[in-house]
N, C-alpha and C positions, 0 to 999 in steps of 0.2 A: 475732049476735056483738055484744058491747057495747064501745063506745069504739074501734071500728076506725078506724085512721088511713090505712093504705095496705097494699098487698100487698108482702111481703118476698121471696117466692119463688113462681114459677109453674112448673108442670110443662111438659113439652115440648109439650103441647096448649094452653098458655096459660091453663089454669085455675089459680086461686090454690091453692097448697099451704100457705103460711104467711102470716098477716097480722100486722101490727103494731098493737097496741092501745095506747091511752093508759094510762099507769100510774095516772092519776087520772081517774075517770069524771066526767061532767058534773055529777052531784049531789054531787061531792066524795068519793065512796067510793074508797079505794085499790083498785087492781086489779093484782095482782102478775103476772098472766099477760100479759106484754107481747108475747111471740111465741106465736101461737096456731096450732096445726095445723088447717088448714081443709079439707084434702082428705078427703072422706068415706071413700075406700078406705083411705088411710093411717091415719085415725083408727080404723077397724075392725081393721086388722091390728095396730096398736099395742095396742089394747084386748085383743086376744087374748093378747098377750105379758104384759100386766099380770095378766089373769085366771089365766094359767099360773104366776104367782109370780115373774116376773122382777124386780120391784122388790125383793122380799126377797132374792133371790139376789145382786143387785148390791150391796145394803147389806152383805151378808156379805163379798163380794169386796173392797169398799172397806176393810173392817177390816184386811185383810192386804196390800193393795197400795198402798204409799205413792206410787208414781209415778202411779197412777190417781187417788188422792186429790188430789195436787198439780195434776194436769191438770184435775180437776173444779173445784177451788178457783179456778183461773184462768178456767174457763168461767163460774163464778158472778160473778167480777169483771167479765168482759166483759158479762154480762147486766145487772148493776147499772149499769154505765156507760151502756148503752143506755137503761135506764129513766130514769136521771137526765137524759140528754140530751133526753128527750121531755117533761119537765115545765117549766112556767113557774115557775122557782125563787122568784120574788117571791110568787106567788099560791098555789102548791100544796105547797111543801116541808113545811109544818106539818101537812098532811092525811094523810100516810102515812109509813111507815118505808121509806125508800129504801135501807136496808142489807140488804134481803131479797134472797135469791138467786133462782134459777130456780123459777118457780111459787110464790114466797113462802116458800121454806125459810129457816130461821134458822141451821141447822147446815149449814155449807158442805161438809161431808163426807157429805151424805145425798142420797138420791134420793127424790123425792116422786111424780113423775108422768112416766112415760116419754114421754107426748105432748109435754110442755113441753121436755124435753131433746132430743127429736127435732126439734121445731120450731126450737130454737136451732141445732142442727147444720145443718139444711137452709138456714137463713137466713144462717149465718155460717161454717160449717165448723169451729167452735171447741169442740165439746162431745164429750167422749169417750164419754159414755153414749149420746148421740144417734148417734154414729158406730157404736157396737155395734148399736143398734136398727136402723140402716140396713142392716146386714148380715144382720139376722134377719127383716125383714119380707117378704122374698120378693116384692118389688114387680115387676110385669111392666111394662117400659118401653113396651109397646104397649097399655097400659091403655085400655079403652073404658068404664070404670065411669061416669064423669061423662056420657058421651054418652047413656046410658040415661035420665038425668034430663032431658035436653034435648028428648027426643022427645015 
């Protein structure tokens, strides 16, 4: 993971689920994925949703659901505020577009990456797409997935 600052959310077994990345990497490259889903099991489960076409389905739903669009717009605002709070305004503001939303989207009514929305939801509870993903991933709270990598 590039530009990791700290853990934003841990699972009940104290493994990192979401980390916070710097919005500007050490080499000056903008990095729009400030909240990164780091749990290997959750990443796998969310990837299955993406492969199954859920990004496109949610894009379609957003076209017809004004309340969902408004809530998503608010989530993008929250994400941008977090990104801005992490930069050195004097040094880094010129290096990247800090008006980007979750995972670097420019259209605040769009979904680009379910992983990013889910990471934002897990870290803040403020993302409607992430909340939906949370209901779909079928995560077992007695997970032992990470323990297999420790042996």
